[in-house]
C-alpha positions in Angstrom: -12.8 -5.3 -2.5 -9.6 -7.4 -2.6 -7.6 -5.9 0.4 -5.8 -8.3 2.7 -3.8 -7.4 5.8 -0.9 -9.7 6.2 0.9 -10.4 9.5 4.5 -11.3 8.6 6.5 -13.8 10.6 8.8 -12.1 13.1 12.1 -13.5 14.3 13.4 -12.0 17.5 15.6 -12.4 20.5 17.5 -10.1 22.8 19.1 -8.5 19.7 15.8 -7.2 18.4 13.3 -8.2 15.7 13.7 -9.2 12.1 11.1 -9.6 9.4 12.1 -11.3 6.1 9.8 -11.1 3.0 10.0 -13.4 0.0 8.1 -13.1 -3.2 5.4 -15.8 -3.8 5.8 -16.8 -0.2 5.1 -13.8 2.0 4.3 -11.5 -0.9 1.7 -12.8 -3.5 3.6 -11.5 -6.5 7.1 -11.0 -7.9 8.6 -7.9 -6.5 9.8 -5.6 -9.2 9.9 -2.2 -7.4 10.4 -1.1 -3.8 10.0 2.5 -2.7 9.3 4.3 0.5 8.0 7.7 1.7 9.0 9.6 4.8 9.0 13.1 6.3 5.4 13.5 5.1 4.1 16.8 6.4 1.2 17.2 8.7 -2.1 17.2 6.8 -0.6 15.8 3.6 -2.5 13.2 1.6 -0.4 10.9 -0.7 -1.6 8.5 -3.4 -4.8 9.8 -4.8 -4.7 7.4 -7.7 -5.4 3.8 -8.8 -3.6 1.3 -10.9 -5.0 -0.6 -13.8 -2.8 -3.7 -13.3 -0.2 -3.1 -10.5 -0.5 -5.0 -7.2 1.1 -3.6 -4.0 1.9 -4.4 -0.4 2.2 -1.4 1.8 4.1 -1.6 5.1 4.4 1.2 7.6 7.9 0.2 8.8 8.0 3.0 11.3 5.3 5.2 12.8 1.7 5.0 11.5 -0.6 6.2 8.7 -4.1 5.6 7.5 -5.4 4.5 4.0 -8.7 5.2 2.4 -9.3 2.5 -0.2 -12.2 2.6 -2.7 -13.2 0.1 -5.4 -15.8 2.4 -6.9 -18.6 0.8 -4.9 -17.4 0.8 -1.3 -14.8 2.6 0.7 -12.7 1.3 3.6 -10.3 3.0 6.1 -7.3 0.9 7.2 -4.7 1.8 9.7 -1.1 0.7 9.4 0.9 1.0 12.6 3.0 -2.2 13.0 6.2 -2.9 11.1 5.3 -6.6 10.8 1.9 -6.0 9.0 1.5 -5.4 5.4 -1.6 -4.4 3.4 -2.2 -6.0 0.0 -3.9 -3.8 -2.5 -5.0 -5.3 -5.8 -5.4 -3.3 -9.0 -8.4 -1.1 -9.7 -8.4 0.3 -6.1 -8.3 4.0 -5.5 -6.0 4.7 -2.6 -5.3 7.8 -0.5 -2.7 7.6 2.3 -3.0 10.2 5.1 -2.7 11.0 8.8 1.0 10.1 8.8 2.7 10.3 12.2 5.7 12.6 12.1 8.1 9.6 12.2 6.2 7.5 9.6 8.1 5.5 6.9 5.7 3.8 4.5 7.3 1.2 2.3 5.7 -0.1 -0.9 6.5 -3.4 -2.6 5.1 -3.3 -6.2 4.5 -6.1 -8.8 5.9 -4.0 -11.7 8.3 -1.2 -12.5 7.0 2.4 -12.7 4.7 2.8 -15.8 2.8 6.1 -16.0 0.3 4.5 -18.3 -0.8 2.1 -15.5 -1.9 5.1 -13.3 -5.5 6.5 -13.1 -5.0 9.9 -11.5 -8.5 11.4 -11.9 -11.2 10.0 -9.6 -14.0 10.4 -12.2 -11.9 8.5 -14.8 -11.3 5.8 -12.2 -15.1 5.4 -11.6 -15.6 5.1 -15.4 -12.8 2.6 -15.7 -14.0 0.3 -12.9 -17.6 0.5 -14.0 -16.7 -0.7 -17.5 -15.4 -4.0 -16.0 
C-alpha cells in the first residue's frame, strides 16, 4: 500500500511556526486543487471513496483525526495530529476519515481538479476495480 507520512520542514522563532509546501519538492505532484473540512460533527465519517488516478496529501492543520486506508488487500489506521505532518495517499486506496476532534481542520492537496468520474463511491465496486489490476 503506497501511503507515506511526510514530516514537513518547520521554520520557527519567537513569532511562531511556518510550514511552506512546494509541489515536486515537498509534495510529490503538481497541486491542482486545495480544499479543507472543518466543524465535522461527532461520530461523522468523511471520505468513504477511492480515486482511480488522483493522488492526495492530507494534513490535519488543526486538531486531529484518524484515517482508515484500504488497498483491497490490507487496511491501515493512521492518525493525523500534527500540522507539520502530511499523509500521502496514492490512487486506488479506499479512505475513510473519522474521529475528528471538535477543532479539527483537515486540508487536502490534490493532484487534479474535481472530476466525478475519478471517484469510486461503492466499496464493492472498489474491490472489483483494484482486483482487475
